[in-house]
Gaussian input, Z-matrix of N, CA and C with variables (Angstrom, degrees):
# hf/3-21g

backbone

0 1
 N
 C     1     B1
 C     2     B2     1     A1
 N     3     B3     2     A2     1     D1
 C     4     B4     3     A3     2     D2
 C     5     B5     4     A4     3     D3
 N     6     B6     5     A5     4     D4
 C     7     B7     6     A6     5     D5
 C     8     B8     7     A7     6     D6
 N     9     B9     8     A8     7     D7
 C    10    B10     9     A9     8     D8
 C    11    B11    10    A10     9     D9
 N    12    B12    11    A11    10    D10
 C    13    B13    12    A12    11    D11
 C    14    B14    13    A13    12    D12
 N    15    B15    14    A14    13    D13
 C    16    B16    15    A15    14    D14
 C    17    B17    16    A16    15    D15
 N    18    B18    17    A17    16    D16
 C    19    B19    18    A18    17    D17
 C    20    B20    19    A19    18    D18
 N    21    B21    20    A20    19    D19
 C    22    B22    21    A21    20    D20
 C    23    B23    22    A22    21    D21
 N    24    B24    23    A23    22    D22
 C    25    B25    24    A24    23    D23
 C    26    B26    25    A25    24    D24
 N    27    B27    26    A26    25    D25
 C    28    B28    27    A27    26    D26
 C    29    B29    28    A28    27    D27
 N    30    B30    29    A29    28    D28
 C    31    B31    30    A30    29    D29
 C    32    B32    31    A31    30    D30
 N    33    B33    32    A32    31    D31
 C    34    B34    33    A33    32    D32
 C    35    B35    34    A34    33    D33
 N    36    B36    35    A35    34    D34
 C    37    B37    36    A36    35    D35
 C    38    B38    37    A37    36    D36
 N    39    B39    38    A38    37    D37
 C    40    B40    39    A39    38    D38
 C    41    B41    40    A40    39    D39
 N    42    B42    41    A41    40    D40
 C    43    B43    42    A42    41    D41
 C    44    B44    43    A43    42    D42
 N    45    B45    44    A44    43    D43
 C    46    B46    45    A45    44    D44
 C    47    B47    46    A46    45    D45
 N    48    B48    47    A47    46    D46
 C    49    B49    48    A48    47    D47
 C    50    B50    49    A49    48    D48
 N    51    B51    50    A50    49    D49
 C    52    B52    51    A51    50    D50
 C    53    B53    52    A52    51    D51
 N    54    B54    53    A53    52    D52
 C    55    B55    54    A54    53    D53
 C    56    B56    55    A55    54    D54
 N    57    B57    56    A56    55    D55
 C    58    B58    57    A57    56    D56
 C    59    B59    58    A58    57    D57
 N    60    B60    59    A59    58    D58
 C    61    B61    60    A60    59    D59
 C    62    B62    61    A61    60    D60
 N    63    B63    62    A62    61    D61
 C    64    B64    63    A63    62    D62
 C    65    B65    64    A64    63    D63
 N    66    B66    65    A65    64    D64
 C    67    B67    66    A66    65    D65
 C    68    B68    67    A67    66    D66
 N    69    B69    68    A68    67    D67
 C    70    B70    69    A69    68    D68
 C    71    B71    70    A70    69    D69
 N    72    B72    71    A71    70    D70
 C    73    B73    72    A72    71    D71
 C    74    B74    73    A73    72    D72
 N    75    B75    74    A74    73    D73
 C    76    B76    75    A75    74    D74
 C    77    B77    76    A76    75    D75
 N    78    B78    77    A77    76    D76
 C    79    B79    78    A78    77    D77
 C    80    B80    79    A79    78    D78
 N    81    B81    80    A80    79    D79
 C    82    B82    81    A81    80    D80
 C    83    B83    82    A82    81    D81
 N    84    B84    83    A83    82    D82
 C    85    B85    84    A84    83    D83
 C    86    B86    85    A85    84    D84
 N    87    B87    86    A86    85    D85
 C    88    B88    87    A87    86    D86
 C    89    B89    88    A88    87    D87
 N    90    B90    89    A89    88    D88
 C    91    B91    90    A90    89    D89
 C    92    B92    91    A91    90    D90
 N    93    B93    92    A92    91    D91
 C    94    B94    93    A93    92    D92
 C    95    B95    94    A94    93    D93
 N    96    B96    95    A95    94    D94
 C    97    B97    96    A96    95    D95
 C    98    B98    97    A97    96    D96
 N    99    B99    98    A98    97    D97
 C   100   B100    99    A99    98    D98
 C   101   B101   100   A100    99    D99
 N   102   B102   101   A101   100   D100
 C   103   B103   102   A102   101   D101
 C   104   B104   103   A103   102   D102
 N   105   B105   104   A104   103   D103
 C   106   B106   105   A105   104   D104
 C   107   B107   106   A106   105   D105
 N   108   B108   107   A107   106   D106
 C   109   B109   108   A108   107   D107
 C   110   B110   109   A109   108   D108
 N   111   B111   110   A110   109   D109
 C   112   B112   111   A111   110   D110
 C   113   B113   112   A112   111   D111
 N   114   B114   113   A113   112   D112
 C   115   B115   114   A114   113   D113
 C   116   B116   115   A115   114   D114
 N   117   B117   116   A116   115   D115
 C   118   B118   117   A117   116   D116
 C   119   B119   118   A118   117   D117
 N   120   B120   119   A119   118   D118
 C   121   B121   120   A120   119   D119
 C   122   B122   121   A121   120   D120
 N   123   B123   122   A122   121   D121
 C   124   B124   123   A123   122   D122
 C   125   B125   124   A124   123   D123
 N   126   B126   125   A125   124   D124
 C   127   B127   126   A126   125   D125
 C   128   B128   127   A127   126   D126
 N   129   B129   128   A128   127   D127
 C   130   B130   129   A129   128   D128
 C   131   B131   130   A130   129   D129
 N   132   B132   131   A131   130   D130
 C   133   B133   132   A132   131   D131
 C   134   B134   133   A133   132   D132
 N   135   B135   134   A134   133   D133
 C   136   B136   135   A135   134   D134
 C   137   B137   136   A136   135   D135
 N   138   B138   137   A137   136   D136
 C   139   B139   138   A138   137   D137
 C   140   B140   139   A139   138   D138
 N   141   B141   140   A140   139   D139
 C   142   B142   141   A141   140   D140
 C   143   B143   142   A142   141   D141
 N   144   B144   143   A143   142   D142
 C   145   B145   144   A144   143   D143
 C   146   B146   145   A145   144   D144
 N   147   B147   146   A146   145   D145
 C   148   B148   147   A147   146   D146
 C   149   B149   148   A148   147   D147
 N   150   B150   149   A149   148   D148
 C   151   B151   150   A150   149   D149
 C   152   B152   151   A151   150   D150
 N   153   B153   152   A152   151   D151
 C   154   B154   153   A153   152   D152
 C   155   B155   154   A154   153   D153
 N   156   B156   155   A155   154   D154
 C   157   B157   156   A156   155   D155
 C   158   B158   157   A157   156   D156
 N   159   B159   158   A158   157   D157
 C   160   B160   159   A159   158   D158
 C   161   B161   160   A160   159   D159
 N   162   B162   161   A161   160   D160
 C   163   B163   162   A162   161   D161
 C   164   B164   163   A163   162   D162
 N   165   B165   164   A164   163   D163
 C   166   B166   165   A165   164   D164
 C   167   B167   166   A166   165   D165
 N   168   B168   167   A167   166   D166
 C   169   B169   168   A168   167   D167
 C   170   B170   169   A169   168   D168
 N   171   B171   170   A170   169   D169
 C   172   B172   171   A171   170   D170
 C   173   B173   172   A172   171   D171
 N   174   B174   173   A173   172   D172
 C   175   B175   174   A174   173   D173
 C   176   B176   175   A175   174   D174
 N   177   B177   176   A176   175   D175
 C   178   B178   177   A177   176   D176
 C   179   B179   178   A178   177   D177
 N   180   B180   179   A179   178   D178
 C   181   B181   180   A180   179   D179
 C   182   B182   181   A181   180   D180
 N   183   B183   182   A182   181   D181
 C   184   B184   183   A183   182   D182
 C   185   B185   184   A184   183   D183
 N   186   B186   185   A185   184   D184
 C   187   B187   186   A186   185   D185
 C   188   B188   187   A187   186   D186
 N   189   B189   188   A188   187   D187
 C   190   B190   189   A189   188   D188
 C   191   B191   190   A190   189   D189
 N   192   B192   191   A191   190   D190
 C   193   B193   192   A192   191   D191
 C   194   B194   193   A193   192   D192
 N   195   B195   194   A194   193   D193
 C   196   B196   195   A195   194   D194
 C   197   B197   196   A196   195   D195
 N   198   B198   197   A197   196   D196
 C   199   B199   198   A198   197   D197
 C   200   B200   199   A199   198   D198
 N   201   B201   200   A200   199   D199
 C   202   B202   201   A201   200   D200
 C   203   B203   202   A202   201   D201
 N   204   B204   203   A203   202   D202
 C   205   B205   204   A204   203   D203
 C   206   B206   205   A205   204   D204
 N   207   B207   206   A206   205   D205
 C   208   B208   207   A207   206   D206
 C   209   B209   208   A208   207   D207
 N   210   B210   209   A209   208   D208
 C   211   B211   210   A210   209   D209
 C   212   B212   211   A211   210   D210
 N   213   B213   212   A212   211   D211
 C   214   B214   213   A213   212   D212
 C   215   B215   214   A214   213   D213
 N   216   B216   215   A215   214   D214
 C   217   B217   216   A216   215   D215
 C   218   B218   217   A217   216   D216
 N   219   B219   218   A218   217   D217
 C   220   B220   219   A219   218   D218
 C   221   B221   220   A220   219   D219
 N   222   B222   221   A221   220   D220
 C   223   B223   222   A222   221   D221
 C   224   B224   223   A223   222   D222
 N   225   B225   224   A224   223   D223
 C   226   B226   225   A225   224   D224
 C   227   B227   226   A226   225   D225
 N   228   B228   227   A227   226   D226
 C   229   B229   228   A228   227   D227
 C   230   B230   229   A229   228   D228
 N   231   B231   230   A230   229   D229
 C   232   B232   231   A231   230   D230
 C   233   B233   232   A232   231   D231
 N   234   B234   233   A233   232   D232
 C   235   B235   234   A234   233   D233
 C   236   B236   235   A235   234   D234
 N   237   B237   236   A236   235   D235
 C   238   B238   237   A237   236   D236
 C   239   B239   238   A238   237   D237
 N   240   B240   239   A239   238   D238
 C   241   B241   240   A240   239   D239
 C   242   B242   241   A241   240   D240
 N   243   B243   242   A242   241   D241
 C   244   B244   243   A243   242   D242
 C   245   B245   244   A244   243   D243
 N   246   B246   245   A245   244   D244
 C   247   B247   246   A246   245   D245
 C   248   B248   247   A247   246   D246
 N   249   B249   248   A248   247   D247
 C   250   B250   249   A249   248   D248
 C   251   B251   250   A250   249   D249
 N   252   B252   251   A251   250   D250
 C   253   B253   252   A252   251   D251
 C   254   B254   253   A253   252   D252

   B1=1.4514
   B2=1.5168
   B3=1.2839
   B4=1.4532
   B5=1.5233
   B6=1.3123
   B7=1.4502
   B8=1.5128
   B9=1.3191
   B10=1.4642
   B11=1.5232
   B12=1.3322
   B13=1.4607
   B14=1.5222
   B15=1.3304
   B16=1.4573
   B17=1.5250
   B18=1.3436
   B19=1.4593
   B20=1.5206
   B21=1.3206
   B22=1.4552
   B23=1.5220
   B24=1.3274
   B25=1.4661
   B26=1.5183
   B27=1.3300
   B28=1.4540
   B29=1.5154
   B30=1.3165
   B31=1.4448
   B32=1.5122
   B33=1.2846
   B34=1.4632
   B35=1.5241
   B36=1.3223
   B37=1.4654
   B38=1.5204
   B39=1.3176
   B40=1.4644
   B41=1.5221
   B42=1.3217
   B43=1.4547
   B44=1.5220
   B45=1.3144
   B46=1.4472
   B47=1.5186
   B48=1.3211
   B49=1.4606
   B50=1.5038
   B51=1.3339
   B52=1.4633
   B53=1.5210
   B54=1.3336
   B55=1.4607
   B56=1.5276
   B57=1.3364
   B58=1.4520
   B59=1.5196
   B60=1.3265
   B61=1.4599
   B62=1.5231
   B63=1.3406
   B64=1.4565
   B65=1.5210
   B66=1.3305
   B67=1.4636
   B68=1.5245
   B69=1.3389
   B70=1.4605
   B71=1.5188
   B72=1.3170
   B73=1.4634
   B74=1.5284
   B75=1.3161
   B76=1.4521
   B77=1.5165
   B78=1.3326
   B79=1.4612
   B80=1.5223
   B81=1.3468
   B82=1.4590
   B83=1.5205
   B84=1.3357
   B85=1.4609
   B86=1.5249
   B87=1.3128
   B88=1.4508
   B89=1.5294
   B90=1.3309
   B91=1.4592
   B92=1.5291
   B93=1.3296
   B94=1.4680
   B95=1.5217
   B96=1.3328
   B97=1.4620
   B98=1.5208
   B99=1.3305
   B100=1.4590
   B101=1.5210
   B102=1.3272
   B103=1.4641
   B104=1.5231
   B105=1.3255
   B106=1.4619
   B107=1.5233
   B108=1.3151
   B109=1.4711
   B110=1.5199
   B111=1.3475
   B112=1.4556
   B113=1.5122
   B114=1.3281
   B115=1.4618
   B116=1.5297
   B117=1.3269
   B118=1.4608
   B119=1.5290
   B120=1.3351
   B121=1.4621
   B122=1.5230
   B123=1.3399
   B124=1.4603
   B125=1.5193
   B126=1.3244
   B127=1.4650
   B128=1.5123
   B129=1.3193
   B130=1.4598
   B131=1.5201
   B132=1.3584
   B133=1.4606
   B134=1.5246
   B135=1.2982
   B136=1.4634
   B137=1.5225
   B138=1.3301
   B139=1.4653
   B140=1.5235
   B141=1.3406
   B142=1.4607
   B143=1.5227
   B144=1.3283
   B145=1.4636
   B146=1.5161
   B147=1.3268
   B148=1.4579
   B149=1.5186
   B150=1.3161
   B151=1.4623
   B152=1.5229
   B153=1.3296
   B154=1.4544
   B155=1.5199
   B156=1.3185
   B157=1.4509
   B158=1.5122
   B159=1.3270
   B160=1.4569
   B161=1.5228
   B162=1.3252
   B163=1.4566
   B164=1.5216
   B165=1.3361
   B166=1.4616
   B167=1.5191
   B168=1.3340
   B169=1.4616
   B170=1.5208
   B171=1.3248
   B172=1.4587
   B173=1.5280
   B174=1.3306
   B175=1.4519
   B176=1.5189
   B177=1.3077
   B178=1.4557
   B179=1.5151
   B180=1.3203
   B181=1.4594
   B182=1.5229
   B183=1.3272
   B184=1.4650
   B185=1.5201
   B186=1.3306
   B187=1.4563
   B188=1.5092
   B189=1.3116
   B190=1.4581
   B191=1.5279
   B192=1.3414
   B193=1.4533
   B194=1.5227
   B195=1.3317
   B196=1.4578
   B197=1.5118
   B198=1.3357
   B199=1.4560
   B200=1.5238
   B201=1.3351
   B202=1.4563
   B203=1.5210
   B204=1.3208
   B205=1.4541
   B206=1.5253
   B207=1.3421
   B208=1.4600
   B209=1.5248
   B210=1.3209
   B211=1.4601
   B212=1.5133
   B213=1.3073
   B214=1.4531
   B215=1.5163
   B216=1.3109
   B217=1.4606
   B218=1.5277
   B219=1.3390
   B220=1.4601
   B221=1.5266
   B222=1.3022
   B223=1.4538
   B224=1.5158
   B225=1.3484
   B226=1.4609
   B227=1.5238
   B228=1.3325
   B229=1.4635
   B230=1.5227
   B231=1.3182
   B232=1.4650
   B233=1.5272
   B234=1.3252
   B235=1.4573
   B236=1.5094
   B237=1.3234
   B238=1.4451
   B239=1.5305
   B240=1.3237
   B241=1.4628
   B242=1.5273
   B243=1.3360
   B244=1.4582
   B245=1.5265
   B246=1.3270
   B247=1.4620
   B248=1.5228
   B249=1.3333
   B250=1.4561
   B251=1.5288
   B252=1.3356
   B253=1.4780
   B254=1.5100
   A1=109.12
   A2=114.45
   A3=120.27
   A4=109.54
   A5=116.34
   A6=121.42
   A7=111.42
   A8=115.46
   A9=122.11
   A10=108.39
   A11=116.27
   A12=120.95
   A13=108.54
   A14=115.77
   A15=121.10
   A16=110.93
   A17=116.58
   A18=120.46
   A19=109.25
   A20=115.56
   A21=120.91
   A22=108.89
   A23=116.80
   A24=119.86
   A25=105.71
   A26=117.01
   A27=120.45
   A28=112.46
   A29=113.45
   A30=121.63
   A31=108.17
   A32=116.08
   A33=119.42
   A34=111.88
   A35=117.25
   A36=120.84
   A37=113.35
   A38=119.12
   A39=121.60
   A40=110.86
   A41=115.15
   A42=120.99
   A43=108.09
   A44=116.15
   A45=121.99
   A46=107.56
   A47=117.65
   A48=122.45
   A49=116.45
   A50=117.85
   A51=118.82
   A52=112.97
   A53=117.85
   A54=120.82
   A55=109.07
   A56=114.54
   A57=120.25
   A58=110.05
   A59=115.92
   A60=122.35
   A61=106.72
   A62=116.72
   A63=122.17
   A64=109.49
   A65=116.27
   A66=123.01
   A67=107.08
   A68=116.87
   A69=122.23
   A70=109.32
   A71=115.66
   A72=121.75
   A73=109.78
   A74=116.31
   A75=122.04
   A76=114.77
   A77=117.66
   A78=121.58
   A79=107.51
   A80=116.15
   A81=119.38
   A82=113.22
   A83=117.61
   A84=118.97
   A85=110.08
   A86=115.10
   A87=121.20
   A88=111.50
   A89=117.23
   A90=120.98
   A91=111.59
   A92=117.29
   A93=120.39
   A94=111.04
   A95=117.07
   A96=120.82
   A97=110.86
   A98=117.81
   A99=120.93
   A100=111.95
   A101=117.71
   A102=121.67
   A103=112.04
   A104=118.11
   A105=122.00
   A106=113.51
   A107=118.16
   A108=121.22
   A109=109.58
   A110=115.33
   A111=121.74
   A112=114.25
   A113=118.80
   A114=122.24
   A115=110.13
   A116=115.88
   A117=122.19
   A118=109.92
   A119=115.82
   A120=122.61
   A121=107.77
   A122=117.36
   A123=120.97
   A124=110.03
   A125=115.43
   A126=122.91
   A127=107.14
   A128=117.66
   A129=122.69
   A130=108.63
   A131=115.96
   A132=118.64
   A133=110.08
   A134=117.64
   A135=121.73
   A136=112.63
   A137=118.30
   A138=121.74
   A139=111.94
   A140=116.81
   A141=123.59
   A142=114.05
   A143=117.55
   A144=120.96
   A145=108.04
   A146=116.90
   A147=119.85
   A148=110.63
   A149=115.12
   A150=122.88
   A151=105.60
   A152=115.91
   A153=120.01
   A154=110.64
   A155=114.86
   A156=121.39
   A157=109.30
   A158=115.78
   A159=119.16
   A160=109.67
   A161=114.53
   A162=121.38
   A163=107.93
   A164=116.14
   A165=121.17
   A166=111.89
   A167=117.72
   A168=120.15
   A169=109.59
   A170=114.81
   A171=120.65
   A172=108.41
   A173=116.00
   A174=121.16
   A175=107.89
   A176=117.12
   A177=120.84
   A178=111.79
   A179=116.37
   A180=122.32
   A181=113.71
   A182=118.44
   A183=119.97
   A184=113.89
   A185=118.37
   A186=120.54
   A187=115.87
   A188=118.91
   A189=120.42
   A190=109.86
   A191=116.39
   A192=120.96
   A193=109.66
   A194=115.85
   A195=122.42
   A196=107.87
   A197=116.73
   A198=122.56
   A199=109.38
   A200=116.58
   A201=122.54
   A202=108.33
   A203=117.05
   A204=121.85
   A205=109.46
   A206=116.11
   A207=120.90
   A208=112.83
   A209=117.40
   A210=120.88
   A211=108.91
   A212=117.37
   A213=121.23
   A214=112.84
   A215=115.25
   A216=121.15
   A217=109.73
   A218=117.39
   A219=119.39
   A220=110.90
   A221=116.77
   A222=121.20
   A223=112.81
   A224=117.06
   A225=120.90
   A226=112.15
   A227=117.45
   A228=120.80
   A229=112.03
   A230=117.96
   A231=120.73
   A232=109.32
   A233=115.58
   A234=121.76
   A235=114.11
   A236=118.56
   A237=121.08
   A238=111.07
   A239=115.94
   A240=121.12
   A241=110.93
   A242=114.34
   A243=122.29
   A244=108.13
   A245=115.54
   A246=121.28
   A247=108.28
   A248=115.94
   A249=122.53
   A250=106.76
   A251=115.95
   A252=119.44
   A253=110.89
   D1=161.49
   D2=-178.87
   D3=-125.70
   D4=146.47
   D5=178.48
   D6=-143.49
   D7=171.93
   D8=179.48
   D9=-126.75
   D10=133.81
   D11=176.86
   D12=-73.86
   D13=123.30
   D14=-176.75
   D15=-90.09
   D16=-48.87
   D17=-177.09
   D18=-170.65
   D19=172.24
   D20=169.11
   D21=-69.64
   D22=158.27
   D23=169.05
   D24=-75.19
   D25=122.10
   D26=-170.96
   D27=-127.32
   D28=152.20
   D29=169.32
   D30=-110.36
   D31=-166.76
   D32=-178.19
   D33=-69.23
   D34=-39.93
   D35=-176.19
   D36=-118.37
   D37=-6.45
   D38=-175.22
   D39=-134.90
   D40=167.33
   D41=170.29
   D42=-135.81
   D43=158.34
   D44=179.67
   D45=-107.58
   D46=116.24
   D47=-170.67
   D48=-68.67
   D49=-25.20
   D50=-177.66
   D51=-105.41
   D52=7.14
   D53=178.43
   D54=-118.73
   D55=127.52
   D56=-176.85
   D57=-125.08
   D58=151.64
   D59=172.74
   D60=-95.88
   D61=126.75
   D62=-175.60
   D63=-122.83
   D64=134.37
   D65=174.30
   D66=-98.86
   D67=115.52
   D68=-178.16
   D69=-92.94
   D70=134.11
   D71=-178.64
   D72=-65.15
   D73=129.18
   D74=177.75
   D75=89.32
   D76=-0.43
   D77=179.19
   D78=-110.98
   D79=117.49
   D80=-174.51
   D81=-128.22
   D82=7.80
   D83=179.63
   D84=-137.71
   D85=161.26
   D86=-179.13
   D87=-65.71
   D88=-35.67
   D89=-179.94
   D90=-65.65
   D91=-41.85
   D92=177.62
   D93=-67.60
   D94=-34.12
   D95=178.47
   D96=-67.81
   D97=-36.80
   D98=178.16
   D99=-64.12
   D100=-27.37
   D101=178.69
   D102=-69.84
   D103=-18.01
   D104=-179.27
   D105=-88.05
   D106=-5.71
   D107=-177.04
   D108=-60.20
   D109=129.63
   D110=179.97
   D111=97.95
   D112=-11.45
   D113=-179.59
   D114=-72.60
   D115=150.25
   D116=179.35
   D117=-82.38
   D118=144.04
   D119=179.39
   D120=-129.22
   D121=134.65
   D122=176.93
   D123=-126.89
   D124=138.87
   D125=176.19
   D126=-120.03
   D127=131.50
   D128=-179.22
   D129=-122.23
   D130=131.18
   D131=178.14
   D132=-91.62
   D133=-173.69
   D134=-175.81
   D135=-69.72
   D136=-21.62
   D137=178.70
   D138=-92.53
   D139=14.52
   D140=178.63
   D141=65.42
   D142=21.11
   D143=171.35
   D144=-84.18
   D145=140.35
   D146=-177.56
   D147=-120.53
   D148=147.35
   D149=172.51
   D150=-125.69
   D151=127.81
   D152=-177.31
   D153=-107.64
   D154=158.38
   D155=178.20
   D156=-160.66
   D157=-171.80
   D158=176.72
   D159=-142.57
   D160=154.40
   D161=-179.51
   D162=-72.78
   D163=125.75
   D164=-176.92
   D165=-96.63
   D166=-42.69
   D167=-177.16
   D168=-167.17
   D169=172.28
   D170=172.94
   D171=-75.70
   D172=154.40
   D173=-179.78
   D174=-130.35
   D175=104.12
   D176=-179.49
   D177=83.33
   D178=-167.00
   D179=-175.39
   D180=-107.64
   D181=-0.44
   D182=-174.10
   D183=-104.28
   D184=15.71
   D185=174.76
   D186=94.82
   D187=4.91
   D188=175.47
   D189=-74.85
   D190=155.01
   D191=178.39
   D192=-126.26
   D193=156.22
   D194=176.74
   D195=-102.98
   D196=126.56
   D197=-175.98
   D198=-115.53
   D199=129.81
   D200=174.94
   D201=-97.63
   D202=114.45
   D203=178.65
   D204=-92.77
   D205=160.71
   D206=-174.75
   D207=-70.67
   D208=-26.08
   D209=175.95
   D210=-145.80
   D211=175.66
   D212=-176.46
   D213=-63.30
   D214=142.71
   D215=-179.21
   D216=-95.80
   D217=144.60
   D218=176.22
   D219=-74.70
   D220=156.24
   D221=178.96
   D222=-64.49
   D223=-24.98
   D224=179.19
   D225=-68.11
   D226=-11.73
   D227=-179.31
   D228=-74.37
   D229=-20.05
   D230=-178.95
   D231=-64.73
   D232=127.36
   D233=-178.26
   D234=91.32
   D235=-6.15
   D236=-179.90
   D237=-91.61
   D238=167.44
   D239=-175.09
   D240=-91.93
   D241=150.42
   D242=174.61
   D243=-130.51
   D244=159.78
   D245=177.14
   D246=-108.48
   D247=129.40
   D248=177.70
   D249=-108.75
   D250=120.35
   D251=-177.50
   D252=-118.98

Protein backbone atom coordinates (compact mmCIF):
# COMPACT_ATOMS: atom_id res chain seq x y z
CA UNK A 1 0.00 0.00 0.00
CA UNK A 2 1.02 3.57 -0.44
CA UNK A 3 0.48 6.58 1.77
CA UNK A 4 1.38 10.25 2.12
CA UNK A 5 2.85 11.91 5.20
CA UNK A 6 0.43 14.65 6.25
CA UNK A 7 2.18 16.22 9.25
CA UNK A 8 3.95 15.61 12.52
CA UNK A 9 1.84 14.53 15.48
CA UNK A 10 1.35 17.89 17.16
CA UNK A 11 0.00 19.48 20.27
CA UNK A 12 -0.81 23.09 20.85
CA UNK A 13 2.75 24.15 21.69
CA UNK A 14 4.88 21.11 20.78
CA UNK A 15 5.42 18.49 18.13
CA UNK A 16 6.73 14.94 18.32
CA UNK A 17 9.61 14.44 15.89
CA UNK A 18 9.36 10.69 15.41
CA UNK A 19 5.57 10.43 15.12
CA UNK A 20 3.83 11.30 11.88
CA UNK A 21 0.23 11.36 10.67
CA UNK A 22 -0.10 9.38 7.42
CA UNK A 23 -3.01 9.26 4.96
CA UNK A 24 -3.13 5.79 3.38
CA UNK A 25 -4.56 5.47 -0.12
CA UNK A 26 -7.87 3.62 -0.15
CA UNK A 27 -8.52 3.95 3.60
CA UNK A 28 -11.37 6.32 4.41
CA UNK A 29 -12.78 5.15 7.74
CA UNK A 30 -11.60 4.66 11.29
CA UNK A 31 -12.39 0.93 11.19
CA UNK A 32 -10.19 0.35 8.12
CA UNK A 33 -7.41 2.39 9.74
CA UNK A 34 -7.54 0.22 12.86
CA UNK A 35 -6.89 -2.83 10.66
CA UNK A 36 -3.49 -1.36 9.71
CA UNK A 37 -2.17 -1.23 13.29
CA UNK A 38 1.15 -3.06 13.53
CA UNK A 39 2.04 -2.83 9.82
CA UNK A 40 5.55 -1.75 8.82
CA UNK A 41 6.08 1.65 7.15
CA UNK A 42 9.18 2.75 5.22
CA UNK A 43 10.14 6.22 4.00
CA UNK A 44 12.94 6.64 1.45
CA UNK A 45 14.58 9.95 0.60
CA UNK A 46 16.27 10.92 -2.67
CA UNK A 47 19.64 9.52 -1.51
CA UNK A 48 18.05 6.08 -0.94
CA UNK A 49 18.29 6.35 2.85
CA UNK A 50 15.35 4.72 4.59
CA UNK A 51 13.66 5.26 7.93
CA UNK A 52 11.31 2.55 9.13
CA UNK A 53 8.45 2.61 11.58
CA UNK A 54 5.16 0.96 12.38
CA UNK A 55 1.52 1.98 12.52
CA UNK A 56 0.57 2.69 16.14
CA UNK A 57 -3.10 3.68 15.96
CA UNK A 58 -5.83 5.40 14.00
CA UNK A 59 -5.80 9.19 14.00
CA UNK A 60 -9.18 10.87 13.77
CA UNK A 61 -12.27 9.59 11.97
CA UNK A 62 -11.23 9.95 8.32
CA UNK A 63 -8.83 7.01 8.01
CA UNK A 64 -5.52 8.63 8.90
CA UNK A 65 -3.03 6.63 10.97
CA UNK A 66 -0.31 7.56 13.46
CA UNK A 67 3.11 6.09 12.67
CA UNK A 68 6.00 5.79 15.14
CA UNK A 69 9.32 5.96 13.30
CA UNK A 70 12.61 4.71 14.75
CA UNK A 71 14.16 8.18 14.77
CA UNK A 72 13.14 11.76 14.11
CA UNK A 73 11.83 12.61 10.67
CA UNK A 74 13.04 15.63 8.69
CA UNK A 75 10.57 18.37 7.84
CA UNK A 76 11.14 17.68 4.13
CA UNK A 77 9.30 14.37 4.61
CA UNK A 78 5.93 16.14 4.84
CA UNK A 79 4.02 15.53 1.61
CA UNK A 80 6.23 12.66 0.50
CA UNK A 81 5.16 9.06 -0.08
CA UNK A 82 5.67 6.07 2.21
CA UNK A 83 5.17 2.34 1.71
CA UNK A 84 2.90 0.44 4.11
CA UNK A 85 3.54 -3.32 4.11
